[in-house]
C-alpha positions as CSV (number, residue, x, y, z in Angstrom):
1,M,15.9,9.5,-17.6
2,I,13.5,8.8,-14.7
3,K,9.9,9.9,-15.5
4,L,7.9,8.1,-12.8
5,I,8.5,7.5,-9.1
6,A,6.4,5.2,-6.9
7,S,6.9,5.0,-3.1
8,D,5.4,3.0,-0.4
9,M,4.3,5.0,2.7
10,D,4.7,3.2,6.0
11,G,8.3,2.2,6.7
12,T,9.4,3.9,3.5
13,L,8.4,7.5,2.8
14,L,7.1,8.1,6.3
15,D,9.3,7.9,9.4
16,N,8.3,5.8,12.4
17,E,6.2,8.7,13.8
18,K,4.3,8.8,10.5
19,N,5.8,12.1,9.2
20,L,6.9,13.0,5.7
21,P,10.6,13.9,5.3
22,E,11.3,17.6,6.1
23,D,12.4,18.2,2.5
24,F,9.6,16.3,0.8
25,F,7.6,19.3,-0.6
26,P,10.7,21.1,-2.0
27,V,11.7,17.9,-3.6
28,L,8.2,17.4,-5.0
29,D,8.2,20.9,-6.4
30,D,11.4,20.0,-8.3
31,L,9.9,16.8,-9.6
32,I,6.8,18.7,-10.8
33,E,8.9,21.3,-12.5
34,K,10.8,18.6,-14.3
35,G,7.7,16.7,-15.3
36,I,8.5,13.7,-13.2
37,I,5.3,12.0,-11.8
38,F,5.4,11.1,-8.1
39,T,3.0,8.3,-7.1
40,V,2.1,7.2,-3.6
41,A,1.9,3.3,-3.5
42,S,0.3,2.2,-0.2
43,G,-1.6,-0.5,1.4
44,R,-3.7,2.3,2.9
45,T,-7.0,3.5,1.5
46,Y,-7.1,6.8,-0.4
47,S,-8.7,8.7,2.5
48,A,-5.8,7.5,4.7
49,V,-3.1,9.0,2.5
50,E,-4.5,12.1,0.8
51,H,-4.6,14.1,4.0
52,F,-0.8,13.9,4.1
53,F,-0.7,16.3,1.2
54,P,-2.1,19.9,1.1
55,E,-5.0,20.4,-1.3
56,D,-2.8,22.3,-3.9
57,Y,-0.6,19.2,-4.2
58,R,-3.2,16.4,-4.1
59,N,-4.0,16.4,-7.8
60,K,-0.4,16.8,-8.8
61,I,0.5,13.3,-7.7
62,S,-1.0,9.9,-8.3
63,Y,-2.1,7.3,-5.8
64,I,-2.0,3.5,-5.8
65,C,-4.1,2.6,-2.8
66,D,-5.2,-0.6,-1.0
67,N,-2.2,-2.4,-2.5
68,G,-3.3,-1.8,-6.0
69,A,-7.1,-2.3,-5.7
70,C,-7.7,1.4,-6.4
71,T,-5.7,4.0,-8.3
72,Y,-6.3,7.7,-8.4
73,V,-5.0,10.0,-11.2
74,N,-5.7,13.7,-11.2
75,G,-7.9,13.2,-8.1
76,E,-10.2,10.8,-9.9
77,P,-10.5,7.0,-9.2
78,K,-9.2,4.8,-12.0
79,N,-8.7,1.0,-12.3
80,I,-10.9,-0.1,-9.4
81,F,-10.9,-3.8,-8.4
82,P,-13.2,-4.5,-5.4
83,L,-13.6,-8.0,-3.9
84,E,-16.6,-9.9,-5.3
85,K,-19.4,-10.2,-2.8
86,D,-19.4,-14.0,-2.6
87,I,-15.6,-14.1,-2.2
88,Y,-15.7,-11.4,0.4
89,E,-18.4,-13.2,2.4
90,R,-16.5,-16.5,2.2
91,L,-13.3,-14.8,3.2
92,V,-14.9,-13.2,6.3
93,D,-16.4,-16.6,7.2
94,V,-13.0,-18.3,7.0
95,C,-11.2,-15.6,8.9
96,V,-13.8,-15.5,11.7
97,K,-13.8,-19.3,12.1
98,M,-10.0,-19.1,12.6
99,G,-10.6,-17.4,15.9
100,D,-7.2,-15.8,16.1
101,F,-7.5,-13.4,13.1
102,I,-8.4,-9.8,13.6
103,L,-10.0,-8.1,10.6
104,V,-10.0,-4.6,9.2
105,V,-12.2,-4.1,6.2
106,C,-10.9,-1.3,3.8
107,A,-13.7,0.0,1.5
108,E,-14.6,2.9,-0.7
109,S,-16.1,5.0,2.0
110,G,-13.8,4.2,4.8
111,V,-12.5,1.4,7.1
112,Y,-14.5,-0.9,9.3
113,H,-13.6,-3.1,12.2
114,L,-15.3,-4.8,15.2
115,D,-15.4,-2.9,18.5
116,L,-12.3,-4.4,20.1
117,G,-11.6,-1.7,22.6
118,E,-10.0,1.7,22.6
119,D,-6.4,0.4,22.2
120,F,-7.2,-1.4,19.0
121,S,-9.3,1.5,17.7
122,N,-6.3,3.9,18.3
123,E,-3.9,1.5,16.6
124,V,-6.2,1.4,13.5
125,G,-6.4,5.2,13.7
126,R,-2.6,5.4,13.3
127,F,-3.0,4.1,9.7
128,Y,-6.6,5.0,8.7
129,K,-8.1,8.4,9.3
130,Y,-11.7,7.4,8.8
131,H,-12.7,4.2,10.5
132,K,-15.7,3.0,12.5
133,S,-16.7,-0.2,14.4
134,V,-19.5,-2.5,13.2
135,K,-21.3,-5.4,14.7
136,N,-21.1,-7.7,11.7
137,F,-18.8,-7.5,8.7
138,L,-21.5,-8.9,6.4
139,D,-23.7,-5.9,7.1
140,I,-21.2,-3.5,5.4
141,K,-22.9,-1.9,2.4
142,D,-19.8,-0.6,0.6
143,A,-17.4,-1.6,-2.2
144,V,-14.7,-3.6,-0.3
145,Y,-11.2,-3.2,-1.8
146,K,-9.1,-5.1,0.8
147,L,-9.0,-6.9,4.1
148,A,-6.1,-6.2,6.4
149,V,-5.7,-9.2,8.6
150,C,-3.8,-9.4,11.9
151,D,-2.4,-12.8,12.7
152,K,-0.4,-12.9,15.9
153,K,0.9,-16.3,15.0
154,G,2.8,-14.8,12.1
155,T,1.6,-14.1,8.5
156,L,4.3,-15.8,6.5
157,L,4.3,-19.2,8.2
158,H,0.7,-19.3,9.5
159,G,-2.0,-17.0,8.1
160,K,-0.8,-16.5,4.5
161,P,-0.5,-20.2,3.7
162,I,-3.9,-20.9,5.2
163,L,-5.7,-18.3,3.0
164,E,-3.7,-19.2,-0.1
165,K,-4.6,-22.9,0.3
166,E,-8.3,-22.0,0.8
167,F,-8.7,-19.5,-2.0
168,G,-5.9,-20.2,-4.5
169,D,-5.7,-17.6,-7.3
170,K,-9.1,-16.0,-6.4
171,L,-7.2,-13.8,-3.9
172,N,-3.9,-12.2,-3.6
173,V,-2.5,-12.5,-0.1
174,Q,0.4,-10.2,0.7
175,A,2.4,-10.1,3.9
176,S,2.6,-6.4,4.9
177,G,4.3,-7.0,8.2
178,E,5.3,-9.7,10.6
179,I,1.7,-10.1,11.9
180,W,-0.3,-8.3,9.2
181,M,-1.3,-9.4,5.7
182,D,-3.4,-7.6,3.1
183,V,-6.0,-9.6,1.1
184,M,-7.1,-8.4,-2.3
185,A,-8.8,-9.8,-5.4
186,G,-6.7,-12.2,-7.4
187,G,-4.2,-10.4,-9.7
188,V,-4.5,-7.1,-7.7
189,S,-1.2,-5.8,-6.4
190,K,1.0,-2.7,-6.3
191,G,3.0,-4.1,-9.2
192,T,0.0,-4.6,-11.5
193,A,-1.3,-1.1,-10.7
194,L,2.1,0.4,-11.4
195,K,2.4,-1.4,-14.7
196,A,-1.1,-0.1,-15.7
197,L,0.0,3.4,-14.7
198,Q,3.2,3.0,-16.8
199,K,1.2,1.9,-19.8
200,S,-1.2,4.8,-19.5
201,L,1.6,7.3,-19.2
202,G,3.9,5.8,-21.9
203,V,6.6,5.2,-19.3
204,T,9.0,2.2,-19.3
205,G,10.4,0.2,-16.4
206,E,13.8,1.7,-17.2
207,E,12.3,5.1,-16.6
208,T,10.7,4.2,-13.3
209,M,12.0,4.5,-9.8
210,A,10.3,2.6,-6.9
211,F,10.8,2.4,-3.1
212,G,9.6,-0.2,-0.6
213,D,10.4,-2.1,2.5
214,Y,8.3,-5.3,2.7
215,F,7.0,-8.2,0.7
216,N,3.8,-6.4,-0.5
217,D,6.1,-4.0,-2.4
218,V,8.1,-6.7,-4.2
219,D,6.3,-6.9,-7.6
220,M,6.1,-3.1,-7.7
221,L,9.9,-2.9,-7.1
222,Q,10.4,-5.5,-9.8
223,S,8.5,-3.3,-12.2
224,A,11.1,-0.6,-12.0
225,Y,14.7,-0.6,-13.0
226,W,15.5,1.9,-10.2
227,S,14.3,-0.4,-7.4
228,F,15.2,0.7,-3.9
229,C,14.6,-1.3,-0.7
230,M,15.0,0.8,2.5
231,E,17.9,0.1,4.8
232,N,15.2,-0.7,7.5
233,G,13.4,-3.1,5.1
234,H,13.3,-6.9,5.1
235,E,16.6,-8.6,4.3
236,E,14.9,-10.8,1.7
237,V,13.4,-7.8,-0.1
238,K,16.8,-6.1,-0.2
239,K,18.1,-9.1,-2.2
240,L,15.5,-8.4,-4.9
241,C,16.4,-4.8,-5.4
242,R,19.2,-3.1,-7.3
243,F,19.7,-0.4,-4.7
244,I,19.5,0.2,-1.0
245,A,18.1,3.5,0.3
246,P,18.9,5.1,3.7
247,E,16.4,4.2,6.3
248,N,13.0,5.8,6.5
249,N,13.9,7.8,9.6
250,A,16.7,9.4,7.7
251,G,14.6,10.6,4.8
252,G,16.0,7.9,2.5
253,V,13.4,8.3,-0.3
254,T,14.1,12.1,-0.8
255,K,17.8,11.6,-0.5
256,C,17.8,9.0,-3.4
257,I,15.4,11.1,-5.5
258,K,17.8,14.1,-5.2
259,K,20.8,11.9,-6.0
260,Y,19.4,9.9,-8.9
261,A,16.4,11.7,-10.4
262,L,17.2,15.4,-9.8
């Protein structure tokens, strides 16, 4: 019996226009009635996902945010793993010296980036509701959960190996797209956050369903027996899952929930 469901947002639960499936809330009502816990598992910050859900639903679901750096249960933060100040400062220094990295700093109070023009600001706004420009990343007085790094040379073959060589296990560098990677504290991931949530709820991997589409979802998917990669997901991620869900634009997550969990 499935007791816990975790779903990535972008490219998975949301369609390409950043909309929830039309039947999402009726499906969520059925899950709540059956006592099945639905969990958002996103690279986004909490403020960038909670607005998708009306207030009367927000405390009825759980949130794994910033790729596992921050978990919310019953509307309260739990299991918070910010970057240490010295690691953060060194990370910013390395990325700035690269010259071709573009940084977005995801923190407790919001998201920060340099003033790189209206087009870039609008692009950040597609994913993060509350964001603002700063002159210097080292002036940010906030608990930093994650750096989202744009590397137009390609994350898998360029940026990710560079940061992993420089920092080793002090950081977890996850490719979240072809030119984007998320950088968290070592050991922080969606998978470790899901395992912690499973333990607190007394739920096993065999009782867990998970949906994702890219490499930053892999260890979360491997923590669930009911592991689904989206049809639009990366081919290598599909090989690591037991099931393939219809694509995100076809409401694949809710279709599979109705078929297998309800």
